[in-house]
C-alpha positions in Angstrom: 117.6 280.1 -45.6 119.4 279.2 -48.8 117.5 277.2 -51.4 119.2 275.4 -54.3 118.1 276.9 -57.6 117.3 273.5 -59.2 115.0 272.6 -56.3 113.1 275.8 -56.6 112.5 275.4 -60.3 111.0 272.0 -59.7 108.4 273.5 -57.4 105.1 275.2 -58.4 104.9 278.9 -59.5 103.1 279.6 -56.2 105.9 278.0 -54.1 108.5 280.0 -56.1 106.5 283.2 -55.5 106.3 282.5 -51.8 110.1 281.9 -51.6 110.7 285.1 -53.5 108.7 287.1 -51.1 110.2 285.4 -48.1 113.8 285.9 -49.3 113.2 289.5 -50.4 111.6 290.5 -47.1 113.9 288.7 -44.8 117.3 289.2 -46.5 116.7 291.9 -49.1 115.9 291.9 -52.8 119.3 290.6 -53.8 118.8 287.4 -51.9 116.0 286.3 -54.2 118.4 286.1 -57.2 118.9 282.4 -56.5 115.4 281.9 -57.7 116.2 283.1 -61.2 117.3 280.9 -64.0 121.1 281.2 -64.5 120.6 282.2 -68.1 118.3 285.1 -67.1 120.9 286.3 -64.5 123.6 286.2 -67.2 121.5 288.2 -69.7 120.8 290.9 -67.1 124.5 291.0 -66.2 125.5 291.3 -69.9 123.0 294.1 -70.5 124.1 296.1 -67.5 127.7 295.7 -68.4 127.1 296.9 -71.9 125.1 299.9 -70.6 128.0 300.8 -68.3 130.5 300.5 -71.1 128.5 302.7 -73.5 128.0 305.3 -70.8 131.7 305.3 -70.0 132.5 305.9 -73.7 130.3 308.9 -73.7 131.6 310.2 -70.4 128.5 309.5 -68.3 128.1 307.1 -65.4 124.3 307.2 -64.7 123.9 303.4 -64.5 127.0 302.8 -62.5 126.0 305.6 -60.0 122.5 304.3 -59.8 123.6 300.7 -59.0 126.6 301.4 -56.8 126.1 305.0 -55.5 128.1 308.1 -56.1 131.2 306.7 -54.3 131.9 304.4 -57.2 133.3 307.3 -59.1 136.2 307.5 -56.7 136.9 303.8 -57.2 136.9 303.7 -61.0 138.9 305.4 -63.6 136.0 305.8 -66.0 
C-alpha cells in the first residue's frame, strides 16, 4: 500500500503513526520514508553524504560499510 506523502501529512499524528507501523512491519523500515517530509529526507541525505565524504578523506568507510555492508568496498574506489 503506497500512500501519497501530502495525504499523510493532512491526517492526524495518530493516523501517521499507524501508517508508519503498518508500512515498517509489512514492507520494512525503508517503506515508511514516504511518511517523512521531503525536507527532512533531504537533510538526512545531505548529512550522510557529508559523513561519507569526510570518512573517505580520512581513509575510513565506517558509515558506508554500516549502511551498505562490507561489499560496498569492492564497488567504490574510496
